[in-house]
C-alpha positions in Angstrom: -0.2 0.0 0.1 1.3 3.5 -0.6 -0.1 6.7 0.3 1.1 10.1 -0.9 0.9 13.8 0.1 -0.2 15.2 -3.7 -3.1 14.0 -6.3 -0.7 11.5 -8.6 -1.5 12.0 -12.4 -2.9 9.4 -14.6 0.5 8.6 -15.9 1.8 7.7 -12.5 -0.3 5.8 -12.0 -0.6 4.0 -14.8 3.2 3.2 -15.0 2.6 1.9 -11.1 0.3 -0.1 -12.4 2.7 -1.8 -15.1 5.6 -1.4 -12.7 4.1 -3.4 -9.7 1.2 -5.7 -10.7 1.6 -9.3 -12.4 -1.7 -9.6 -13.7 -0.7 -6.7 -15.9 2.9 -7.8 -17.1 4.1 -6.7 -20.2 3.7 -9.4 -22.6 6.7 -10.2 -24.8 5.9 -13.0 -26.8 3.9 -13.6 -29.8 3.9 -15.6 -33.1 2.3 -12.6 -35.3 3.5 -10.3 -37.4 3.6 -6.8 -36.4 3.8 -3.9 -38.9 2.7 -0.4 -40.0 -0.6 -1.7 -40.3 -0.9 -3.8 -36.8 -3.1 -2.3 -34.5 -3.4 -4.2 -31.7 -1.5 -7.7 -30.9 -2.8 -9.9 -27.6 -0.7 -12.5 -26.7 -2.1 -13.2 -23.6 1.0 -14.1 -21.9 -0.5 -14.4 -18.2 -2.1 -10.8 -19.1 -4.4 -8.6 -21.0 -2.2 -5.8 -21.7 -1.2 -5.6 -26.0 2.3 -6.1 -27.0 2.0 -2.0 -27.6 1.2 -1.5 -23.8 -2.5 -0.9 -24.3 -4.2 -1.5 -21.8 -8.0 -2.8 -21.5 -10.9 -0.2 -20.1 -12.5 -3.5 -18.5 -11.2 -7.1 -18.0 -12.6 -10.4 -16.5 -10.0 -12.4 -17.1 -8.3 -14.4 -14.0 -7.3 -17.5 -15.6 -4.4 -18.7 -18.5 -4.2 -21.9 -20.0 -1.4 -23.4 -22.3 -2.1 -21.8 -25.9 -0.9 -22.2 -29.3 2.1 -20.0 -28.2 2.5 -20.2 -24.9 -0.4 -19.2 -22.7 -3.9 -18.3 -24.1 -7.0 -16.7 -22.1 -9.6 -18.4 -20.5 -13.0 -16.6 -21.7 -15.4 -19.3 -20.0 -17.2 -17.7 -17.2 -20.0 -15.8 -17.9 -18.5 -12.0 -17.2 -15.5 -13.2 -18.4 -13.8 -10.8 -21.8 -12.4 -7.7 -22.2 -13.3 -4.0 -23.4 -11.0 -2.0 -25.2 -11.1 1.8 -26.5 -11.5 1.8 -30.1 -9.5 4.7 -30.8 -6.1 3.5 -32.0 -7.2 -0.3 -31.9 -10.4 -0.7 -34.7 -11.0 0.6 -37.7 -14.7 -0.1 -38.2 -14.3 1.2 -41.9 -11.5 -1.3 -42.9 -9.5 -4.0 -41.0 -8.8 -7.3 -39.8 -9.3 -9.6 -37.2 -7.1 -12.7 -36.7 -7.2 -14.9 -33.9 -6.7 -18.3 -32.6 -9.5 -20.3 -31.0 -10.1 -23.6 -28.9 -14.0 -23.8 -28.3 -15.1 -26.0 -24.7 -18.0 -26.7 -26.9 -18.4 -28.8 -30.0 -20.0 -27.1 -33.2 -23.7 -28.3 -33.1 -24.7 -27.0 -29.9 -26.9 -24.7 -30.7 -25.8 -21.7 -28.6 -24.2 -18.3 -29.3 -20.6 -17.5 -28.4 -19.0 -14.1 -29.2 -15.7 -13.5 -30.6 -15.7 -9.6 -31.0 -18.5 -7.0 -30.9 -18.3 -2.9 -31.6 -21.5 -1.0 -31.1 -25.2 -2.4 -31.1 -27.2 -1.2 -33.7 -25.2 -0.7 -37.2 -22.3 -2.5 -35.2 -20.1 -4.9 -35.6 -20.5 -8.5 -34.6 -18.1 -11.5 -35.3 -19.5 -14.7 -33.6 -20.4 -18.2 -33.7 -24.3 -18.2 -33.7 -27.2 -20.6 -32.2 -27.7 -21.4 -36.4 -24.2 -23.1 -35.7 -22.7 -20.8 -38.4 -19.2 -18.9 -37.5 -20.3 -15.5 -38.7 -19.4 -11.7 -39.4 -21.8 -9.5 -39.5 -21.6 -5.7 -40.5 -24.2 -3.0 -40.5 -26.0 -5.2 -37.9 -29.6 -4.9 -37.7 -29.8 -2.7 -40.5 -31.9 -4.9 -42.3 -31.7 -5.1 -46.5 -28.3 -3.2 -45.5 -26.9 -5.5 -42.8 -24.1 -7.3 -44.4 -23.9 -11.0 -42.9 -21.5 -13.7 -44.0 -20.8 -17.3 -42.3 -19.8 -20.7 -42.6 -21.3 -24.1 -40.9 -19.4 -25.2 -38.1 -21.4 -27.9 -36.8 -18.0 -30.7 -37.5 -16.4 -28.7 -34.9 -15.3 -30.6 -32.1 -15.0 -29.2 -28.1 -11.0 -29.0 -27.6 -9.6 -28.3 -31.7 -7.5 -25.4 -31.9 -9.1 -23.5 -35.2 -7.5 -20.1 -36.6 -10.3 -17.3 -37.8 -9.6 -14.3 -39.7 -12.1 -11.9 -41.0 -11.3 -9.2 -43.4 -13.4 -5.9 -44.4 -13.6 -3.2 -46.6 -13.4 -1.7 -50.1 -16.9 -3.2 -50.5 -15.7 -7.0 -49.6 -15.9 -8.8 -46.6 -13.8 -12.2 -46.5 -13.5 -15.1 -43.5 -10.9 -17.5 -43.5 -11.0 -21.2 -41.3 -7.1 -21.9 -40.6 -5.8 -20.3 -43.5 -8.6 -21.2 -46.1 -11.0 -19.1 -47.5 -14.7 -20.4 -46.6 -16.8 -17.3 -47.2 -17.2 -13.9 -48.8 -19.2 -10.7 -49.9 -19.5 -7.9 -51.8 -21.4 -5.2 -50.3 -22.0 -1.4 -50.9 -20.8 1.8 -49.0 -22.0 1.4 -45.1 -22.3 4.4 -42.9 -19.3 5.4 -40.8 -19.5 4.1 -36.9 -19.3 5.9 -34.1 -18.3 4.0 -31.2 -16.0 4.6 -28.5 -15.5 0.8 -27.4 -15.0 -2.8 -28.2 -15.7 -6.3 -26.4 -13.6 -9.3 -27.2 -14.9 -12.4 -25.9 -18.5 -10.9 -24.6 -21.2 -9.2 -26.2 -22.8 -5.6 -24.7 -25.8 -7.5 -23.7 -24.5 -9.9 -20.8 -23.6 -13.5 -21.6 -22.9 -15.2 -24.9 -18.7 -15.5 -23.9 -16.5 -17.3 -26.4 -16.7 -19.9 -23.8 -13.4 -21.6 -24.5 -9.9 -20.3 -24.9 -8.5 -17.2 -26.8 -4.8 -16.8 -28.3 -2.4 -14.4 -30.8 -5.2 -11.9 -31.4 -4.3 -9.3 -33.6 -6.4 -6.4 -35.5 -5.4 -4.3 -38.5 -6.5 -1.5 -40.2 -6.3 -2.7 -43.6 -8.0 -6.1 -45.1 -5.1 -8.6 -44.8 -4.8 -10.8 -48.7 -5.0 -14.4 -48.5 -1.6 -14.6 -48.4 -1.3 -12.3 -45.1 -3.8 -15.1 -43.6 -1.9 -18.6 -45.0 1.4 -16.7 -43.4 -0.1 -15.7 -40.4 -1.0 -19.5 -39.4 1.8 -20.8 -40.8 3.8 -18.6 -38.3 2.2 -20.2 -35.4 2.2 -23.5 -36.9 4.8 -25.3 -34.4 1.7 -26.5 -31.9 -0.8 -26.9 -34.5 -3.3 -28.9 -33.1 -6.6 -28.5 -35.5 -7.3 -30.4 -38.4 -4.1 -30.6 -40.4 -4.0 -29.2 -43.6 -1.2 -31.1 -44.8 -3.2 -34.6 -45.6 -3.4 -33.2 -48.9 -0.2 -32.9 -51.1 -0.7 -30.6 -54.4 1.5 -28.9 -57.1 0.6 -27.3 -60.1 3.0 -27.2 -63.7 4.0 -25.4 -65.3 4.1 -22.3 -63.1 4.1 -19.6 -64.1 1.9 -20.3 -67.0 -0.1 -18.3 -69.8 -2.8 -19.9 -70.8 -3.0 -23.6 -69.0 -1.5 -25.5 -65.9 -2.1 -28.8 -64.4 -3.0 -29.5 -60.9 -1.5 -33.2 -59.3 -3.0 -33.7 -56.0 -3.1 -36.8 -53.7 -5.3 -37.6 -51.6 -5.3 -39.8 -48.0 -9.1 -41.3 -48.5 -12.1 -41.4 -50.9 -14.1 -38.1 -50.4 -15.7 -35.1 -52.2 -13.6 -33.2 -53.6 -13.6 -29.6 -54.4 -10.5 -26.8 -55.8 -11.6 -23.5 -56.3 -9.2 -20.5 -58.1 -9.0 -17.5 -56.2 -7.8 -14.0 -56.8 -5.5 -12.5 -54.5 -8.5 -10.7 -53.1 -10.2 -13.8 -51.9 -12.9 -13.5 -54.9 -14.0 -16.8 -56.6 -12.6 -17.3 -59.8 -13.6 -20.5 -61.0 -14.6 -23.9 -59.2 -12.7 -26.9 -61.3 -13.6 -29.6 -59.2 -16.7 -30.7 -57.4 -16.9 -34.5 -57.4 -16.4 -37.8 -55.1 -12.5 -38.7 -55.6 -10.3 -42.3 -54.7 -7.7 -42.4 -52.8 -4.3 -41.7 -54.4 -2.9 -39.5 -56.8 -5.4 -37.2 -59.5 -4.8 -34.3 -62.0 -7.1 -31.5 -63.3 -6.4 -28.5 -65.6 -7.1 -25.3 -65.1 -7.9 -22.7 -67.9 -6.8 -19.1 -67.6 -8.7 -17.9 -70.1 -8.8 -14.4 -70.2 -7.8 -13.9 -66.9 -5.0 -10.9 -66.0 -1.5 -11.4 -65.2 -1.1 -11.6 -61.8 -0.8 -14.2 -58.6 -3.7 -16.6 -57.9 -4.2 -19.6 -55.5 -6.4 -22.8 -55.2 -7.9 -24.2 -52.7 -8.4 -28.2 -52.3 -10.9 -29.6 -49.9 -11.6 -33.3 -49.3 -13.4 -34.4 -46.4 -11.9 -32.7 -42.9 -8.6 -31.7 -44.8 -8.2 -28.9 -47.1 -4.8 -26.9 -48.3 -4.3 -24.3 -50.7 -1.4 -23.1 -52.9 -0.5 -20.0 -55.0 0.3 -19.7 -59.0 1.2 -17.1 -61.2 -0.5 -16.0 -64.5 1.8 -14.3 -67.0 0.9 -12.6 -70.3 
């Protein structure tokens, strides 16, 4: 206990907290890239403080468990979660949220679990909803002007790590799971949001906490590219405990190519298999394959047609497994 004979400044109080409190030790370890477009990184190394010394305006985190990298925040109690100032930490007009999640529930539980929530009417919501969809909602509760996209996750199992990423801005919203684009949507101009704070792991109305572990959360002020998202997954891959993506072996040749490239892939078991091509903004270009394939090696040919020169990538999904590769068209 310390008693002073004068009124201490806000900075002095903040310094005292950072110096003395084990709960607010500054984190030093993270497996995420931190560049000029990074607004907030939360490694959750026994602390809710960001890598840039960002302190939450509210927190009820008291438990940390083994994470995908070091420690992870346990957001499983009704009042668990954090609140941060939007200023400098979240760009509501354009951005990216990336986070490792380990649910303590199965994907078909029919319950809502909040990842991030900013504002109410017209705000932003990222969650797993009661219909068992992982979702992002922009311009929330605004009828036909609401922007919502989701991916069914009823197959998720409790205790499995998943990497989730949402990007939005310039009229495009995308969702990624474990580095793979799973949903996208084009939208018109959205109104500017006047939101002073946002919540992590809990909803403004109480309840609907994430109910699981959360680790290595990163917020950017730009919509990250598909390659950025894939790299983020790879950077933390040393302790991956989610569905393995490397069970599909794939390559294409020639690469670079002008008109045609052959994609060869090998499956570890019989299953429905899809191959989709995307541009580097995550917009779908073509579905090359969508049929049952047997275990073993296969190949298919991609016709670039009149596509402009540049980098593209394709994803292969077969049962529980998935993988992606980049390729280049030259003219």
